[in-house]
Backbone as a chain_set.jsonl record, in Angstrom:
{"seq": "MDTQSRSVRVRTMIGSAVKVFLAASVAGTAMLGQAAPATAALVEIKLIQTPAGKVYFDPAGVRIAPGDTVRWVQLSGFHSTTAYHPSNDNHELRIPASAKPWDSDILLAESPKRGATFEYVFTVPGVYDYYCKAHELAGMVGRIVVGSPGDGPGTKPFGYAPNEHWKSVPDVARNAFPSVAEIMQKGTVRVP", "coords": {"N": [[6.163, -122.964, -82.985], [4.134, -123.147, -86.097], [3.825, -121.285, -88.951], [1.476, -121.839, -90.42], [-0.213, -121.888, -87.814], [0.529, -120.271, -86.37], [-1.161, -118.102, -87.535], [-3.782, -118.65, -88.243], [-4.21, -119.019, -84.684], [-4.064, -116.029, -84.275], [-6.169, -115.083, -85.853], [-7.634, -116.166, -84.663], [-8.003, -115.06, -82.463], [-7.961, -112.007, -83.371], [-10.862, -112.463, -84.188], [-11.847, -112.894, -81.718], [-11.988, -110.704, -80.828], [-12.949, -108.674, -82.429], [-15.555, -109.433, -81.988], [-16.104, -109.31, -78.846], [-15.755, -106.227, -79.443], [-17.803, -105.914, -81.244], [-20.232, -106.806, -79.763], [-19.837, -105.319, -77.394], [-20.487, -102.885, -78.581], [-22.896, -102.643, -79.734], [-24.878, -103.253, -77.19], [-23.665, -101.014, -76.261], [-25.383, -98.995, -77.616], [-27.831, -99.692, -77.854], [-27.981, -98.929, -75.451], [-27.573, -96.318, -75.477], [-30.146, -95.678, -76.767], [-31.985, -96.065, -75.558], [-35.008, -94.394, -74.196], [-34.499, -92.269, -71.826], [-35.973, -92.257, -68.65], [-39.478, -90.842, -68.122], [-40.222, -87.881, -67.207], [-42.243, -86.207, -64.831], [-44.537, -83.823, -65.713], [-44.905, -80.235, -64.549], [-47.883, -78.735, -64.334], [-49.457, -75.18, -64.786], [-51.741, -74.008, -62.941], [-53.911, -70.605, -62.893], [-55.482, -68.745, -60.891], [-57.867, -66.813, -60.888], [-59.111, -63.262, -60.523], [-60.859, -60.811, -61.853], [-60.728, -57.003, -62.553], [-63.152, -55.957, -63.154], [-64.732, -58.156, -61.949], [-65.014, -60.67, -63.142], [-63.93, -64.18, -62.775], [-62.464, -66.924, -63.139], [-60.76, -69.852, -63.866], [-57.569, -70.793, -65.346], [-55.679, -72.292, -67.787], [-59.011, -73.057, -68.58], [-59.477, -76.215, -69.001], [-57.534, -78.882, -69.077], [-55.105, -81.335, -70.95], [-53.585, -83.753, -68.939], [-50.418, -86.185, -68.574], [-50.654, -89.191, -66.722], [-49.625, -89.569, -63.353], [-48.852, -86.658, -64.049], [-48.261, -83.014, -62.1], [-50.458, -80.987, -61.393], [-50.062, -77.55, -60.231], [-52.258, -75.019, -58.429], [-52.237, -71.46, -58.948], [-53.096, -68.858, -57.164], [-53.928, -65.685, -57.94], [-55.231, -63.332, -58.052], [-58.706, -61.898, -55.801], [-60.35, -64.782, -54.032], [-60.197, -67.608, -53.675], [-60.862, -71.76, -54.407], [-59.545, -74.77, -54.964], [-61.389, -77.045, -55.861], [-62.464, -80.698, -55.557], [-65.113, -82.242, -57.08], [-66.957, -84.331, -55.754], [-68.525, -86.491, -53.381], [-67.301, -86.33, -50.491], [-66.468, -83.671, -50.66], [-68.301, -81.503, -49.436], [-71.109, -82.876, -50.105], [-70.741, -82.948, -52.577], [-71.995, -83.817, -56.275], [-70.402, -86.932, -57.606], [-67.492, -86.557, -59.628], [-65.096, -87.016, -60.187], [-62.851, -89.717, -60.814], [-64.119, -92.929, -59.733], [-61.904, -94.053, -58.062], [-60.331, -92.419, -57.417], [-58.974, -90.13, -55.337], [-60.504, -87.173, -53.679], [-59.743, -83.736, -53.489], [-59.234, -81.125, -51.613], [-58.361, -77.287, -51.337], [-59.216, -75.596, -49.611], [-59.73, -72.076, -48.994], [-57.5, -70.139, -50.821], [-55.935, -67.24, -50.122], [-55.455, -63.778, -52.357], [-53.494, -62.895, -51.165], [-52.048, -64.65, -48.798], [-51.457, -67.271, -47.427], [-49.23, -66.076, -48.503], [-48.458, -64.31, -50.788], [-49.043, -65.332, -54.15], [-50.134, -67.643, -53.487], [-50.169, -71.037, -53.48], [-51.51, -74.29, -54.745], [-51.078, -77.992, -54.865], [-51.636, -81.173, -56.406], [-50.598, -84.359, -56.98], [-51.644, -86.203, -60.375], [-52.799, -89.597, -60.689], [-54.199, -91.258, -61.376], [-56.196, -92.119, -64.438], [-58.856, -90.684, -66.514], [-61.482, -88.523, -65.865], [-61.425, -85.849, -64.567], [-63.368, -83.124, -62.18], [-63.427, -79.465, -61.412], [-64.131, -76.991, -58.482], [-64.494, -73.772, -57.742], [-64.582, -73.069, -54.189], [-66.18, -70.361, -53.392], [-66.871, -69.431, -55.321], [-68.519, -70.761, -57.313], [-70.93, -70.799, -58.193], [-70.747, -68.687, -59.76], [-70.069, -69.428, -62.128], [-66.778, -70.646, -62.212], [-64.733, -73.085, -62.88], [-63.452, -76.224, -63.753], [-61.692, -78.213, -65.869], [-59.877, -81.433, -65.752], [-58.63, -83.555, -68.359], [-56.919, -86.373, -67.528], [-54.951, -88.496, -68.893], [-56.633, -90.913, -70.641], [-59.641, -90.843, -71.131], [-62.151, -92.296, -70.332], [-64.782, -94.193, -69.265], [-65.75, -93.23, -66.582], [-67.37, -91.13, -63.829], [-67.276, -88.534, -64.641], [-67.35, -88.269, -67.4], [-69.907, -88.832, -67.621], [-73.4, -87.493, -68.221], [-74.623, -84.76, -66.127], [-75.83, -85.268, -63.697], [-76.361, -87.709, -62.759], [-76.605, -89.972, -61.226], [-79.488, -89.835, -59.487], [-80.323, -90.784, -57.582], [-78.456, -90.838, -55.57], [-79.127, -88.871, -54.191], [-76.905, -86.232, -53.985], [-75.318, -83.035, -54.242], [-76.233, -80.856, -57.002], [-74.606, -80.048, -59.367], [-74.629, -76.961, -60.043], [-76.182, -75.111, -63.577], [-75.208, -72.756, -64.346], [-72.496, -73.362, -63.824], [-72.031, -75.88, -65.092], [-72.517, -74.9, -67.747], [-70.024, -73.684, -68.213], [-68.081, -75.513, -68.38], [-65.725, -76.812, -69.822], [-65.589, -78.952, -72.897], [-65.182, -82.721, -73.021], [-64.173, -83.516, -75.28], [-63.18, -80.98, -76.425], [-60.888, -80.688, -74.936], [-59.174, -82.968, -75.406], [-58.711, -82.581, -77.572], [-57.396, -80.784, -78.002], [-55.587, -80.339, -75.784], [-55.231, -77.89, -74.115], [-57.071, -76.205, -73.227], [-58.824, -72.709, -72.412], [-59.914, -69.695, -71.728], [-62.289, -67.771, -72.921]], "CA": [[4.962, -123.14, -83.17], [4.217, -122.998, -87.263], [3.491, -119.837, -89.271], [-0.127, -121.22, -90.244], [-0.483, -122.141, -86.26], [-0.043, -118.89, -85.612], [-1.671, -117.161, -88.231], [-5.217, -119.521, -87.179], [-3.936, -118.137, -83.639], [-3.978, -114.767, -84.727], [-7.005, -114.681, -86.699], [-9.478, -116.378, -83.753], [-7.609, -113.515, -81.072], [-8.888, -110.886, -83.924], [-12.169, -112.631, -84.558], [-12.535, -112.902, -80.646], [-12.035, -109.21, -80.066], [-14.519, -107.732, -82.782], [-17.26, -109.946, -81.104], [-16.492, -108.231, -77.757], [-15.792, -105.116, -79.555], [-19.178, -105.929, -82.031], [-20.877, -106.859, -78.668], [-20.018, -103.721, -76.965], [-20.722, -101.432, -79.033], [-24.322, -102.869, -79.795], [-25.054, -102.779, -76.419], [-23.81, -98.988, -76.124], [-26.262, -98.209, -78.809], [-28.987, -100.112, -77.341], [-28.166, -98.432, -74.153], [-27.675, -95.053, -75.893], [-31.29, -95.525, -77.675], [-33.42, -96.335, -74.454], [-35.314, -93.146, -73.418], [-34.602, -91.827, -70.504], [-37.596, -92.359, -67.526], [-39.894, -90.257, -68.29], [-40.58, -87.13, -66.147], [-43.676, -85.914, -64.637], [-44.422, -82.759, -65.969], [-45.895, -80.24, -63.729], [-48.763, -77.745, -65.3], [-49.901, -74.338, -63.289], [-52.789, -73.188, -63.421], [-53.817, -69.608, -62.599], [-57.19, -68.675, -60.071], [-57.982, -65.094, -61.53], [-60.517, -62.41, -60.529], [-60.217, -59.555, -62.928], [-61.165, -55.969, -61.69], [-64.214, -56.233, -63.558], [-65.91, -59.377, -60.848], [-64.792, -61.841, -63.472], [-63.925, -65.436, -62.133], [-62.036, -67.959, -63.873], [-59.657, -70.933, -63.823], [-56.728, -70.148, -66.912], [-56.826, -72.483, -68.327], [-59.528, -74.484, -67.5], [-59.611, -77.446, -69.991], [-56.549, -79.041, -69.688], [-54.854, -82.48, -71.014], [-52.341, -84.302, -68.773], [-50.815, -87.449, -68.139], [-50.971, -89.823, -65.417], [-48.175, -89.224, -62.714], [-48.731, -85.149, -63.873], [-48.99, -82.358, -61.175], [-51.647, -79.633, -61.365], [-50.333, -76.529, -59.501], [-53.102, -73.901, -58.57], [-51.707, -70.085, -58.446], [-53.666, -67.777, -56.186], [-53.431, -64.805, -58.611], [-55.889, -62.196, -57.635], [-59.249, -62.214, -55.071], [-60.12, -65.07, -53.114], [-60.493, -68.83, -54.56], [-60.564, -72.569, -53.941], [-59.777, -75.73, -56.283], [-62.223, -78.729, -55.187], [-63.234, -81.772, -56.567], [-66.264, -82.303, -57.466], [-66.68, -85.559, -54.835], [-69.432, -86.311, -52.111], [-66.637, -85.703, -49.667], [-66.358, -82.497, -50.549], [-69.758, -80.988, -49.115], [-72.323, -83.559, -50.825], [-70.92, -82.192, -54.205], [-71.659, -84.766, -57.002], [-68.944, -87.524, -57.787], [-67.097, -86.274, -61.115], [-63.18, -87.525, -60.497], [-62.839, -90.945, -60.68], [-64.464, -92.957, -58.43], [-60.982, -94.546, -57.194], [-59.096, -91.133, -57.2], [-58.222, -89.426, -53.844], [-60.936, -85.829, -53.609], [-58.732, -82.619, -53.131], [-60.096, -79.501, -51.51], [-57.401, -76.625, -51.198], [-60.028, -74.656, -48.679], [-59.535, -70.901, -49.66], [-56.868, -69.331, -50.865], [-56.111, -65.63, -50.471], [-54.02, -63.306, -53.527], [-51.817, -62.317, -50.146], [-51.998, -65.201, -47.387], [-50.389, -67.494, -46.495], [-47.935, -65.51, -49.195], [-48.082, -63.984, -52.373], [-49.46, -66.44, -54.992], [-50.724, -69.038, -52.696], [-50.297, -72.645, -54.497], [-52.172, -75.359, -54.117], [-50.357, -79.191, -56.035], [-52.272, -82.61, -56.358], [-50.677, -85.236, -57.735], [-52.856, -86.909, -60.643], [-52.17, -90.627, -61.37], [-55.955, -92.689, -61.846], [-56.592, -91.319, -65.413], [-59.632, -90.095, -66.497], [-61.926, -87.505, -66.457], [-61.845, -84.955, -63.315], [-64.07, -81.925, -62.224], [-63.638, -79.134, -60.081], [-64.968, -75.715, -58.716], [-63.74, -72.838, -56.675], [-66.081, -73.053, -53.276], [-66.482, -69.004, -53.481], [-67.292, -68.727, -57.007], [-69.272, -71.813, -58.665], [-72.881, -70.148, -59.338], [-70.228, -67.505, -61.146], [-69.208, -70.885, -63.035], [-65.601, -70.827, -61.479], [-65.259, -74.399, -62.97], [-62.166, -76.461, -64.479], [-61.291, -79.974, -65.641], [-58.742, -82.673, -66.077], [-58.253, -85.122, -68.29], [-55.818, -87.674, -66.972], [-54.615, -89.584, -69.938], [-57.415, -91.201, -71.877], [-60.762, -90.03, -70.749], [-62.385, -93.589, -70.082], [-66.019, -93.987, -68.511], [-66.273, -92.868, -65.242], [-68.177, -89.941, -63.763], [-66.203, -87.029, -65.769], [-67.589, -88.414, -68.385], [-71.422, -88.848, -67.443], [-74.165, -86.797, -67.937], [-74.815, -84.078, -65.064], [-76.872, -85.656, -62.463], [-76.825, -89.355, -63.241], [-77.141, -90.756, -60.064], [-80.265, -88.862, -59.211], [-80.574, -91.791, -55.952], [-77.368, -90.605, -54.322], [-79.044, -86.981, -53.444], [-76.122, -85.351, -53.894], [-75.962, -81.431, -54.43], [-76.113, -81.256, -58.176], [-73.998, -79.607, -60.353], [-74.952, -75.327, -60.861], [-76.369, -74.923, -63.929], [-74.103, -71.815, -65.057], [-71.92, -74.322, -63.519], [-72.683, -76.829, -65.814], [-72.405, -74.713, -69.339], [-68.875, -73.501, -68.054], [-66.859, -76.419, -68.44], [-64.796, -77.432, -72.128], [-65.703, -80.598, -73.077], [-63.948, -83.079, -73.412], [-63.734, -83.579, -76.357], [-62.073, -80.029, -77.023], [-60.099, -80.91, -74.098], [-59.193, -84.106, -76.343], [-58.205, -82.093, -79.08], [-56.25, -78.956, -77.765], [-54.914, -80.148, -74.812], [-55.652, -76.6, -73.501], [-58.732, -75.078, -73.237], [-58.817, -71.227, -71.96], [-61.471, -69.433, -70.833], [-62.808, -66.862, -73.736]], "C": [[5.097, -122.772, -85.152], [3.9, -121.791, -87.686], [1.969, -120.509, -89.356], [-0.865, -121.21, -88.925], [-0.766, -120.706, -85.483], [-0.935, -117.671, -86.243], [-3.408, -117.532, -87.896], [-5.177, -118.612, -85.745], [-4.874, -116.785, -83.656], [-5.508, -113.944, -85.003], [-8.25, -115.255, -85.426], [-8.776, -115.579, -82.363], [-8.647, -112.528, -82.142], [-10.588, -110.875, -84.159], [-12.689, -112.594, -83.193], [-12.464, -111.49, -80.206], [-12.795, -108.48, -80.659], [-15.628, -108.227, -82.562], [-16.981, -109.558, -80.537], [-16.569, -106.918, -78.236], [-17.448, -104.729, -80.097], [-20.502, -105.604, -80.582], [-21.451, -105.311, -77.486], [-20.363, -102.529, -76.964], [-22.154, -101.246, -79.466], [-25.162, -102.61, -78.392], [-24.82, -101.404, -76.009], [-24.487, -98.669, -76.636], [-27.647, -98.378, -78.148], [-29.221, -99.197, -75.941], [-28.742, -96.577, -74.057], [-29.411, -94.723, -76.755], [-32.105, -95.713, -76.748], [-33.942, -94.947, -74.206], [-35.095, -92.997, -72.099], [-36.328, -92.006, -69.994], [-38.414, -90.831, -67.763], [-40.549, -89.316, -67.206], [-41.983, -86.205, -66.083], [-43.71, -84.816, -64.769], [-45.459, -81.444, -64.655], [-46.598, -78.414, -64.638], [-49.188, -76.613, -64.401], [-50.851, -73.84, -64.117], [-53.687, -71.791, -62.865], [-55.851, -69.59, -61.701], [-57.225, -67.232, -60.189], [-59.149, -64.596, -61.164], [-59.856, -61.064, -61.256], [-60.875, -58.376, -61.685], [-62.608, -56.211, -61.943], [-65.018, -57.374, -62.704], [-65.206, -60.53, -61.604], [-64.014, -62.772, -62.926], [-63.711, -66.471, -63.133], [-60.473, -69.241, -63.28], [-59.129, -70.536, -65.575], [-55.254, -71.179, -66.588], [-57.824, -73.593, -67.658], [-59.862, -75.359, -68.258], [-57.661, -77.947, -69.637], [-56.124, -81.153, -69.703], [-53.592, -83.12, -70.232], [-52.061, -85.724, -68.71], [-50.619, -88.291, -66.756], [-49.4, -89.567, -64.542], [-47.965, -87.336, -62.418], [-48.649, -84.034, -62.636], [-49.585, -80.907, -61.634], [-50.987, -78.386, -60.114], [-50.847, -74.645, -59.829], [-52.299, -72.554, -58.078], [-52.725, -69.761, -58.439], [-53.037, -66.69, -57.293], [-54.03, -63.197, -57.783], [-57.282, -62.372, -56.532], [-59.112, -63.895, -53.975], [-60.702, -66.606, -53.89], [-60.065, -70.23, -53.696], [-60.413, -73.783, -55.305], [-60.155, -76.991, -55.527], [-62.492, -79.412, -55.997], [-64.585, -82.17, -56.277], [-66.773, -83.934, -56.613], [-67.739, -84.965, -54.169], [-68.899, -85.876, -50.705], [-66.53, -84.252, -49.681], [-68.147, -81.745, -50.674], [-71.394, -81.749, -49.976], [-71.754, -83.373, -52.421], [-71.522, -83.869, -55.278], [-70.487, -85.209, -57.733], [-68.67, -87.166, -59.181], [-65.866, -86.207, -61.011], [-64.143, -89.207, -60.622], [-63.577, -91.604, -59.105], [-63.135, -93.797, -57.31], [-59.594, -93.624, -56.932], [-59.444, -90.446, -55.844], [-59.219, -87.889, -53.812], [-59.932, -85.008, -53.238], [-59.521, -81.719, -52.464], [-59.072, -78.319, -51.106], [-57.762, -75.683, -50.376], [-59.313, -72.585, -49.366], [-58.27, -70.502, -49.555], [-56.709, -67.667, -51.07], [-54.937, -65.503, -51.631], [-53.132, -63.07, -52.103], [-51.682, -63.283, -48.696], [-52.384, -66.6, -48.133], [-49.625, -66.169, -47.223], [-48.816, -65.276, -50.284], [-47.938, -64.917, -53.674], [-49.235, -67.617, -54.502], [-50.148, -70.165, -53.888], [-50.915, -73.722, -53.681], [-51.617, -76.669, -54.948], [-51.373, -80.405, -55.061], [-51.522, -83.29, -57.663], [-51.625, -86.502, -58.693], [-52.438, -88.282, -61.442], [-53.368, -91.434, -61.689], [-55.916, -91.796, -63.218], [-57.945, -91.846, -65.597], [-60.295, -88.188, -66.593], [-61.936, -86.559, -64.539], [-62.205, -83.752, -63.405], [-64.001, -81.319, -61.58], [-64.424, -78.142, -60.021], [-63.861, -74.957, -57.882], [-65.109, -72.438, -55.286], [-66.812, -71.618, -53.095], [-67.285, -68.723, -54.818], [-68.011, -69.627, -58.063], [-70.42, -71.215, -59.354], [-72.414, -69.291, -59.958], [-69.83, -68.649, -62.267], [-67.476, -70.922, -63.334], [-65.612, -72.412, -61.849], [-63.785, -74.836, -63.744], [-62.325, -77.362, -64.528], [-60.21, -80.17, -66.324], [-59.394, -83.496, -66.898], [-57.135, -85.299, -68.097], [-55.587, -88.619, -68.157], [-55.631, -89.744, -70.734], [-58.874, -90.799, -71.144], [-61.533, -91.554, -70.188], [-63.822, -93.123, -69.694], [-66.237, -93.596, -67.617], [-66.822, -91.697, -64.879], [-67.794, -88.784, -64.263], [-67.54, -87.226, -66.691], [-69.077, -88.49, -68.572], [-72.094, -88.098, -67.435], [-74.242, -86.055, -66.471], [-76.012, -84.87, -64.304], [-77.259, -87.153, -63.043], [-76.944, -90.035, -62.511], [-78.167, -89.946, -59.095], [-80.262, -89.215, -57.215], [-79.642, -91.566, -54.946], [-77.748, -89.525, -53.635], [-78.019, -86.712, -52.648], [-76.261, -84.118, -54.734], [-75.161, -82.088, -55.767], [-75.406, -79.505, -58.639], [-74.134, -78.019, -60.527], [-75.376, -75.645, -62.161], [-75.556, -73.848, -64.906], [-72.89, -72.725, -64.584], [-71.391, -75.405, -65.129], [-71.985, -76.035, -67.246], [-71.302, -73.89, -69.89], [-67.364, -74.666, -68.591], [-66.55, -76.803, -69.922], [-65.202, -78.576, -71.888], [-64.661, -81.776, -73.318], [-62.994, -83.254, -74.26], [-62.722, -82.717, -77.068], [-60.912, -80.12, -76.313], [-58.985, -81.729, -75.093], [-58.276, -83.681, -77.238], [-56.585, -80.836, -79.469], [-55.529, -78.95, -77.021], [-55.025, -79.222, -73.587], [-56.271, -75.929, -73.761], [-58.788, -73.761, -72.657], [-60.15, -70.22, -72.056], [-61.694, -67.937, -72.015], [-62.577, -65.754, -73.531]], "O": [[6.105, -122.176, -85.53], [3.633, -121.012, -86.77], [1.129, -120.019, -88.601], [-1.957, -120.651, -88.821], [-1.553, -120.232, -84.663], [-1.3, -116.636, -85.686], [-4.145, -116.706, -87.358], [-5.934, -117.651, -85.609], [-6.002, -116.591, -83.205], [-5.907, -112.837, -84.64], [-9.411, -114.856, -85.329], [-9.317, -115.714, -81.266], [-9.827, -112.307, -81.87], [-11.355, -109.918, -84.27], [-13.884, -112.309, -83.114], [-12.956, -111.206, -79.114], [-13.434, -107.632, -80.036], [-16.677, -107.652, -82.852], [-17.245, -108.425, -80.939], [-17.379, -106.213, -77.634], [-18.154, -103.799, -79.706], [-21.297, -104.675, -80.433], [-22.453, -104.721, -77.083], [-20.523, -101.598, -76.174], [-22.672, -100.137, -79.593], [-26.085, -101.797, -78.44], [-25.689, -100.718, -75.47], [-24.634, -97.494, -76.3], [-28.437, -97.459, -77.933], [-30.307, -98.853, -75.476], [-29.516, -95.909, -73.371], [-29.7, -93.626, -77.233], [-33.261, -95.497, -77.111], [-33.003, -94.195, -73.946], [-35.632, -93.755, -71.291], [-37.394, -91.934, -70.606], [-37.814, -89.78, -67.534], [-41.32, -89.802, -66.379], [-42.586, -85.672, -67.015], [-42.924, -84.256, -64.005], [-46.477, -81.792, -64.058], [-46.041, -77.472, -65.201], [-49.324, -76.921, -63.216], [-50.921, -73.444, -65.281], [-54.461, -72.294, -62.05], [-56.901, -70.189, -61.935], [-56.502, -66.544, -59.468], [-60.191, -65.223, -61.355], [-58.743, -60.542, -61.189], [-61.294, -58.581, -60.546], [-63.297, -56.648, -61.021], [-66.22, -57.349, -62.972], [-64.757, -61.422, -60.886], [-63.069, -62.198, -62.385], [-64.605, -66.866, -63.881], [-59.555, -69.161, -62.464], [-59.783, -70.193, -66.56], [-54.318, -71.082, -65.794], [-57.693, -74.467, -66.801], [-61.093, -75.344, -68.243], [-56.728, -77.244, -70.027], [-56.564, -82.005, -68.931], [-52.522, -83.044, -70.836], [-52.98, -86.542, -68.754], [-50.417, -87.646, -65.728], [-48.306, -89.419, -65.087], [-47.432, -86.745, -61.48], [-49.417, -84.564, -61.834], [-48.989, -79.969, -62.165], [-51.569, -78.419, -59.03], [-50.475, -73.714, -60.543], [-51.774, -72.533, -56.965], [-53.517, -70.063, -59.331], [-51.835, -66.742, -57.555], [-53.407, -62.323, -57.18], [-57.014, -63.475, -56.056], [-58.103, -64.161, -53.321], [-61.662, -66.539, -54.658], [-59.316, -70.211, -52.72], [-61.023, -73.695, -56.371], [-59.468, -77.723, -54.815], [-62.776, -79.045, -57.137], [-64.992, -82.387, -55.136], [-66.911, -84.763, -57.512], [-68.059, -83.778, -54.12], [-69.587, -85.277, -49.878], [-66.507, -83.663, -48.601], [-68.877, -81.569, -51.649], [-72.431, -81.16, -50.283], [-72.471, -83.711, -53.363], [-71.33, -84.966, -54.753], [-69.706, -84.469, -58.331], [-69.554, -87.43, -59.997], [-65.308, -85.352, -61.699], [-65.307, -89.604, -60.562], [-63.614, -91.138, -57.966], [-63.321, -94.072, -56.124], [-58.46, -93.863, -56.516], [-60.647, -90.425, -55.583], [-58.351, -87.038, -54.001], [-59.072, -85.566, -52.557], [-60.666, -81.596, -52.901], [-58.905, -78.588, -49.917], [-56.931, -74.799, -50.171], [-58.42, -72.37, -50.186], [-57.751, -70.436, -48.44], [-57.239, -67.003, -51.96], [-54.026, -66.277, -51.926], [-51.91, -63.119, -52.244], [-51.285, -62.777, -47.647], [-53.205, -66.901, -49.0], [-49.422, -65.207, -46.482], [-49.77, -65.985, -50.605], [-46.838, -65.194, -54.151], [-48.423, -68.464, -54.872], [-49.786, -69.879, -55.029], [-50.882, -73.979, -52.478], [-51.722, -76.348, -56.131], [-51.69, -80.533, -53.878], [-51.665, -83.014, -58.854], [-52.179, -87.457, -58.149], [-51.886, -88.249, -62.542], [-53.197, -92.403, -62.429], [-55.56, -90.633, -63.03], [-58.345, -92.928, -65.167], [-59.84, -87.158, -67.089], [-62.569, -86.968, -63.566], [-61.762, -83.047, -64.312], [-64.375, -81.809, -60.514], [-65.29, -77.946, -60.874], [-62.761, -75.348, -57.49], [-66.149, -71.79, -55.404], [-67.97, -71.632, -52.679], [-68.141, -67.882, -55.095], [-68.113, -69.402, -59.269], [-70.758, -71.137, -60.535], [-73.14, -68.776, -60.809], [-69.196, -68.327, -63.272], [-66.986, -71.17, -64.436], [-66.416, -73.101, -61.221], [-63.069, -73.976, -64.256], [-62.976, -77.919, -63.644], [-59.665, -79.477, -67.183], [-60.414, -84.111, -66.589], [-56.267, -84.492, -68.43], [-56.285, -89.632, -68.16], [-55.78, -88.893, -71.611], [-58.516, -90.116, -70.184], [-61.011, -91.715, -69.085], [-64.129, -91.932, -69.746], [-67.458, -93.444, -67.598], [-66.786, -90.94, -65.849], [-68.615, -87.922, -63.949], [-68.53, -86.494, -66.684], [-69.513, -88.212, -69.689], [-71.805, -87.391, -66.469], [-73.902, -86.787, -65.541], [-77.166, -84.8, -64.728], [-78.278, -87.517, -63.628], [-77.487, -91.074, -62.889], [-77.753, -89.454, -58.046], [-80.229, -88.526, -56.196], [-79.773, -91.903, -53.769], [-77.103, -89.089, -52.682], [-77.893, -86.774, -51.425], [-77.038, -84.021, -55.684], [-74.294, -82.95, -55.915], [-75.674, -78.348, -58.317], [-73.49, -77.751, -61.541], [-74.996, -76.804, -62.328], [-75.319, -74.112, -66.085], [-72.073, -72.642, -65.501], [-70.421, -75.342, -65.884], [-70.997, -76.55, -67.771], [-71.181, -73.45, -71.034], [-66.203, -74.517, -68.972], [-67.287, -77.013, -70.886], [-65.184, -79.157, -70.803], [-63.514, -81.649, -73.747], [-61.763, -83.226, -74.257], [-61.84, -83.064, -77.853], [-59.876, -79.718, -76.844], [-58.001, -81.114, -75.503], [-57.26, -84.267, -77.611], [-55.698, -80.437, -80.224], [-54.685, -78.054, -76.978], [-54.951, -79.567, -72.407], [-56.112, -74.989, -74.54], [-58.814, -74.304, -71.553], [-61.243, -70.419, -72.587], [-61.015, -66.974, -71.657], [-63.039, -64.881, -74.265]]}, "num_chains": 1, "name": "protein.A"}
């Protein structure tokens, strides 16, 4: 084999090796540059009753992403976390129509264990309003915005469907909700 043929052959082999190396480098960089799959968040909301008798969810308003889990943690007193939904004592529908309603029933500070919890995974975007069965008339309510608010029941004025004959949201509860706009702006809204 003459020198010129050997030189062409070496250049071809080096060229092929460089191409393989570059392709592997580009593929590796692309793989490194890909974001890891998003991990769903766990957000905790405390159920509180002060010694003076004030009852509230902390935070009262929160924005989360679809797929996130909310864990309500019972700290003092006796409370529930219950979606505003006709299947829950015929309450007005205030969660997305396709979302499954929840009801923790009454959680006690010491029962079934200290710091009893209830969890719910939010998959349907929209506004979710909820209340404490024992303290709705004391204004113990909360609001969760999953993704964007959309135009579902939780974004409508209270009493939007009078022909449904649902149990209305009491005025004291209506006045205790943080606004959707404030939740969207701040992400988390605490009781003052």
